[in-house]
C-alpha angles and dihedrals in degrees: 000000000000120000117195126190128174119203094186139014103196132223113219114262121226108305114274123204109266119231092218144349114278089228114083117229090244117024092189095071122106089241092056091047092049092051091052098045093044089055091049094046091050090063090051099056089125108059095215123133144143115265130222095240099177096043095234092135094251132089104226113203122191113215118204118195095175105045094114125218112337135201094281092049090055093041091059091047092238118166140197101045115193136168120256115275119247089257092051093048093048093050093046092051089052090052091050091049090055092051091049089054091055102036143026090262113119120188122208129185115239114290096017094101130035103212112022122187090230144354133225123191117202131196148133132256126208122274096234131130093250090064093058130227100294116121096197133035119184134172122193108201127236099236099167115160118266114209089195092054110030092166093057111141113235119242117240125240111250119217122181132174128194107266102220122144094263092055096045089061093056121170139160094277109035138077092263090062091043096055091048091053089045091054093045094053091049089050088055092054105265122141131210117276092242116057089204104075091190096054122098093193125098113260093215143356090274097046101122141101087262089072104026136021086213094065124104093207123098115254090232090072089071100041099271126120125191094175096245096309123130123247112245102166133069109272129217097283094038092054091041090061094041091054090047093053101035102023132242112289103283090213088076098042100119137058094241090068113094120206123188116200106204102205095168113120097033087129091061118109096244098047127097111252095220138045138169129222111220114148092118106188099029124097103256130202123189110208109199098141096126094054112112095189126095109271133209107193125183116186095191124105119260092028141116130228132198122225141147093033095301128111122241093342097141119068132188116208120231110270094032115104114185114219107191140027138179112208129209137235099277131087101287140188122200123189111203127214134211094275122095096268125199105203114186108199119218127217093278129085109282132193114193113199127204111190095183134037089230092061088087120020139160089267097041103030120180119220123210105203118203096013111181112207112223092022107050123055139202114213116202096155090114091075107010092074093058116102135207094240113138093024134096090247118111128197136041133291116255133209128187145142123241128195119201124217090259092057101260114142123207133190109219128192129180120193087204116021119207091205094246105060092234094133123071114265118251090227124037124174131172115220112151112220096015119146131201089253089063092061121090111210102160131049 
């Protein structure tokens, strides 16, 4: 049995200057992988989870909003049980829908399914001194199999939040939405980021709300900034553990599946301020074309991006490599990955950065759609400044642009140029209309 209580669910303090970006310079290093997986493993200290009992590939969870006070409620001596308000129920259902999109968890209201794999009962308790200061109380049941009683009915998880006025008006940006998400993650088996519930210190360098909704540390301590809004969606490490335990949504398990993440409107008052991209093998597109804010978009796995006026509010799980993006009308930076990216440039000024020559090759050629010469830039300084010294290669690197008879313009770069251009370039990028003056080769 795991019992989770949360004495406080913090609101971010005024933004503090971050010491560094939360995204490592190279996410493919062992150090970057260790940091990610250690953060995920920390949330899974208790190996409890719901099991796919019928083997249908989905973990079907029945959600009961009218069960009344259960055994755990009475054991704690809580009082003043009430059902979730309409606003709480609506927000919680939205949170569950988002988790079902990312994982093989499927949530059903009571009576919608005959034999669920697990059950979670939700409710409020009264905001009175006798109930203590905790905002969330959750019990995960010990439903180990009993050979002597194979027909034993599993106990439900019980998840309660303090029913004060702020929580009853839950939405995707306030504390009411946050405590519901907090309770939901506990009811799915996740622990707090810090094993010491009494400590107010970060347990690791990534212990913040920027990485986990279950942290008590402000997101600004790790270079994020959500402008004073609460986190109400599973963050990078939360979703990392949920996909480990329950699997990535099998609906998006092949490269022929196309998934469009419509991230327009994240600056609206009723929208969550964070989201995570986690469809792994699918072909992903980030649509942010209506955003008027300056954007910093990184298409690599294990990274954060900044859109809608927030800082590092979009995360991409390790193993997920986003193929395409549509940028907005601000001053934007896009960092490409090794996939064949289609980057549609909005009306703003865009700089597209390629840190490695293999990020766009003759076999996996990126395409910058709508490139505006004199306004947009291509930055290849991350690899064009490297030399061949200390290798067996002789000769100089070579950069040029080439326009085909049908009007397609390519940027070509050879690490070692044979003087004739007979070999394939190491780097090949399509950007119709681009000129040499649009290419950044030196920092």
